[in-house]
Every structure is written in structure tokens, then in C-alpha cells.
N, C-alpha and C positions, 0 to 999 in steps of 0.2 A: 475527514480524511477521504481521499478518493484514490482509487487504484484500479489497475487493469489486471485481471487475473485469468489465466488460462483454465480450462476445465481440469478437474481432478483427473489424474492419470496421464496427463500430457507428458510425452517423453521429455526428459531433462534437456536434451539437445535443442528441442524446439523452445522450451521455456527460456533457455539461455539466449537463443537467437532473438526471441521476442523482447527480452529484457534489454539486450544490446541495442536493438532498434529503437526502443522507447527512450533509452538514455541518449542516443544520438539525436532524437527529436527534441530533447530538452536543451539542446545547444542552439536551437533556432530562435533568434531574437523575437520574431513575431509571436511565437508560441509563448515565450517567457513573458512578453508584454501582456498577452491575453490572460495568462495565469495571474500576473500581478494586478491587473485591472479587476480581477475577481477576488482578490485578497488571498490567493493561493500561493504556496511556497513549494514548488516542485523539489523533490529530493533525488530521485533517480537512483535508488538503492538497488543492491543485488537481490536476487530471489532469496538468498539466505538471510540477508539483513532484514528484508521485509517480513519473512517468517518469524524471525526473532522478535521484531517489533510487534507483530500481531499477537504472538504468545504473551508478551508482557502486557499488552493492552487487555487481553482477555482476563489475565490474572488480576489486574488492577480493578477492572470493572466488576468482576465476579465478587471481589471483596466488598465493594461498595453496595452491590445489589444485596448481598447477604446481610450486611449491616443495616440496610434500609428495610430489610424484610419484604422485599418485592417478591410477590408470588411467581413461581415458575409458570410459564404459559405453554 
């Protein structure tokens, strides 16, 4: 998974503007072709959707790491 993230503490209005700009870019055929050639599937989710996805991934992988007894670093 690849994403673009603003710095922590970036004002919400700027985060929203950046997200809208990124979603607009995902409508460009040349960019979509480039992603497809790399085997990527762009999503273009909202900041809230991405945060929810990130939380769910953290929970999923934390369980696996715990079960595998991987030491914390």
C-alpha cells in the first residue's frame, strides 16, 4: 500500500484540499495507466476512510505479530 500523508498537525482544511487534489489526479488516464503498469490499484479514499483502513490494518497485523511472538523492537 502506498499513500501520501501530510505532516501530523496539518490543518484539516489543508488535508481536505490535498485529498481533493489527489482524487482529481486519479482521474487522469496517463496516471491510471502508470499505476496499472505497476500492478497498483488506486483508491482515492477520503482522509476519514484512509484513517479507518489504517486502524483496521494496525489491529490485524498486531494480532498476527502477537501470535507469531515477534519481539518488539
